[in-house]
N, C-alpha and C positions, 0 to 999 in steps of 0.2 A: 653599241656606239651611242655617244651623246647625240641628242637632237641638236640641229644647228639653226640659228635664227639670225637674220640680218636686220639690224635696226638702223635706219637712216635718220639723220638729225640727232645722232646719238649723244653729241656733246651739248645739246640744248637742255632746257628745263625738263620737259617731259621725257625726251629720249634717254636722258641719263638715269632717270628713275626706272624706266623700262629695262635698261641694261642691268641695273641692280636686281630687279625682280627676276629676270630670266637667268642671269648668272647664278643667283642664289638658289635657283631650282635645278641647277646642274646642266644647263644648256651650254653649248659652244656658242658664244656671242660674237658676232661679227659687227662691229660698230663702224658706221660710216658718217662722215661729216666733212663739209668743206670749210667749216669754221667761219663762215661769213657772219653768223650771229651766235654760233655756239662757242663754248669755252671749254678747253681741255681740263680745266680745274674740276669740272663736274664729273669727270670719269677717271681722273688720274689715279684714284685709289684702286682702279682695276688693272692698270698697266702692269705688265710683268707677270700677271696671274695666268696660270695654264687654262686654256679654253677661252681666253679673251683676246681678240685681235682688233686693231683699229686701222681703218683706211681713210686717209685724208683725200676725199674725192667728191667731186660735184656730180650728183646723180643726173643732172641735165645732160651730161655726156654719157657715152656708152658705159654700162656697168658690168663688170665681170668679177666674180669671186670664185675661188677654186673649191672643188669638192662638192659634196652634197649639201642641200639646203632644204630645210623643212618648212620654215616660215619666213616671211618678209613683213616687217612693220615699217611703213613709210611715214615718217614723222619729220622729214626734211622740208622745212618751209619757214620763212619769216612769219611771225605770228602777232607782232605788235604794230600799231599804226606807224610808229617811228621807223620801224624797219621796212615795212612793205611800201611806204611812201618814199623812202630814200632809195630803195632798190626795186622799183616796180617791175622791170623787165625780168630780173632774176626770179621774182616772186611768181610771175606768170609761167616762166620756163620750168621751175621746179614742180609746179602743179600740173603742167601739161607734158613736156618732154621727159621730165624726171619720172612722172608716174608711168608714162608709156615704156620707158626703159626698164623700170622695175617690174612691170607686168610681164614684159617679154622675158626677163630673167626668171620670174616665178614660173612662167609657163615652161621654159626650158628645163628648169630644175624639178618641176612637178611639186612646187611649194605652194602653200596657202599664203595669200597676201591680205593684210589688213591695212587700209589707208586711214590716215587721220584727217577726217573732214572736220567741220566746225559749225557751230550755231550761226555763224555769219552767212551760211547759205540761205537763212531765213530773212536776211536783210533787216530792215526796219519793219517788224512784223505787224500784220493786220489781224493775226490770230494769236490768242494768248490764253494759256501757255502754248508753246510751240510743240506741235505733234509732227511725227515723221512724214505724215501725208500732206503737210502744208508745203506748197511750192515756193513760198517766199515772196518778198518785195524788195528786189535788189536793183540798184542803179548800175548798169554795166559800164557806164562811162564816167561815173563819179569817182571821187578820190579813193574810195574803198573798193572800187570795182576790180582792181588788179588782184586783190586777195580773194574777194567773194567769188568772182567768176573763175579764178584758178581752182578753187575748191569745188565749185559746181561742175566744172569740166572734169575734174579728177574723179568725182563720183560717176559721171556719165561714162567715161572710158573704162573705169573699173567694172561697172555693170555690163558694158559691152563685152569685155573679156570673159565675164562670167557666163553670159548668155550665149555668145558666139563660140568661144573656145572651151567652155565648160570648166574654166579655171575656178578654183575655190577662192572666193574673195569675201572680205568682211569690210563694212563701212561703219566707222564710229563718228558720230557728230558730237564734238567736244564742246561743252559749255565752259564758262569762266572757271578756270582752275588756278589754284595757288598752292604755295608751299616753299620749302627750302630750295635754293638754287635758282629762283626767279632772279632776273636781272633787275637791280634796284631802280634803274632809270630808263626802263624800256617804254614808258608812256602808258602802261596799263594802270588801272585805277588803284589796285591794292599796293603794289610796290611804290607807286607815286606818292600815295598818302603816307606810308610808313617812312619813306625816304625824306619827305618834307618834315615830318615830325622829328626824325633823328637829327636833321640839320637845323632844327629850330626855325623852319620856314612856315609861312601860312599854308594851310591846306587848300589846294585849288580845285574847285568844282566847276566843270564845264556844263553849262545849262543852269537850270534852277534847282537841280538836285532831286527832282521828282522822278527822273528816269530810274529804272530798276535793273539790277543784276542779280544773279544767283551764283554763289561761289561754292565750288566743290574742292575739297582737300585732295591733294595729289595722290595719296595712298588709295583713297576711294576710287579715283579715276583709273589708276593702274589696275585695280582689282576688276573693275568693269571691263576694261580693255582685254584683260586676260580671259575673262569668261566669254566675251564675244569671240575672241580668236578661237577658242576651243569649242564653240557652239557650231551648229549646223545652219545658222541663220545668215542669209546673204543680203537682206535688205538693210538700209541704214538704221542705226539705233542711236537715240539720244543717250549720252552719258553725262550727267551733271547733277547738281544738288538743287531740288526745286524750292529750297528755302529762299524766297525772294525778299529783297531789301532795297529801299531807295538809296541812291548815292548819298543823299544828305544824312540819312540814318547811319549809313556805313561810315561816313566821315566822323560822326559822333562816336561810333564804336572805336575807331582808331584813336581818337583823342583820349578816350577813357583808357584804352589799352596802353598807350605810350606815355600818358601823363603830360602831354605837351600842353603848353599854355597859349599856343598860337591860335589865331582866329581862322575862320573859314572865309575864303574869298571866292567870288564867282566870275567866270568868263563865259563868253558866248559858246554855244554848243557847236562842235564841228559838223560840217555838212554830212548828211546821211547817217549820223550817229544813231544807233538803235535806241528807241525810247523805252522799250521793255525787253527783258530777256529772262525767260523762265522755261526750263525744260519740262515737258510732259514725259515722265519716265515709265509710263504704263507698259510699253514694250519691253524695256529692260527688266522690269519686275517680273513680267510673265515669262519671257524667253530665257533670261539669264538668272532669274532669282536674285537680282541685284538691287540694293538700295544703298545710298551713302550712310556711313556709320559715324563719321567724325563731325562733331558739331562745329559751327563756325567759331564759337568761343575757344574751343580746344585747338582747332587748327590755326587760328590767328596767333595764339600764344606761341605755338611751336615756330611759326613763320617769323614772328617778331624776334624771338630769341635767336633765330638764325641770322637775321639782318643785323642784330646788335654785334655779331662776331666779325662783321666785315671791316676792312681797313678804312682809314680816312680817305685813301685814294679812291676806293670803290664808292664810298659814301658821297664824295663830292664830284665824281666823274659825271660830266654833263654830256648827254647824248642829244643830238640835234632834234628838236621837236618839230619835225617837218610837217605835221598836220596843222600847225598854227596858221599857215597861209590859207587853209580851207575854212577857218572860223569866220563867220559873218561878222563884220564890224558895223 
């Protein structure tokens, strides 16, 4: 019999790529999403195929799926500032209630569960690059706290199920990831820059541009997640590309890539925005024999080519930039 895997947040950016990976490997894929931020267009190519099923469901409510289940990948969560500041309660619930429901399901089915945590558990870090044994610098009552603390709780309850119930669990801490199917106007820096370039707008940098990020192409991330799921390692693992770049330098790369003649403008940095972000991937190298393979130059070209195929409606669709109210004036 085919092995079965439940992927939550399946219509999102990362979830849809995971559906492709596991379906392509012959798994029975059960995709679940309440579509609060996901888009069915990301997985519509799988509809009607034998061995692929879609459930329109909110995992913050009781979760039931029929039949056997070998793996659970929990990727249901708003992931951009625009989303989790617009729907803060749902963000907290999917990280807490949703994770609890899925851990219970995995326990009942005897399945192995992997949760998608994030580099945001490190907050605005005092340690650089960030290692898995760093506890972080997070403001629980700040504007980003609804996302950061949801993920930190998610890790805690997952580890509790592992130690108390003996459940097989895996925890991946995902750093900035990019690639096709990202939402163009979700507030994250890469699609924001490319969207502005495509619309002929000035590129907006929040802060002075000296803050850093490290961008990992989605195929590399999916490979790391796959290796972690199949490993015997239960502690958190950073998966990301350690090739660090300043936001100012990154804007210059996007200008060169897109050929835009627009200028760069600067606005104040939002509250609690991390100044540095770079993964230490020593554990991933040692435990998973994993390192990213796709260069930023190569990955950006693929991503830009994808964004150029979007419709004008997608290109000019404005999503409420709800973190603006947290920018110091």
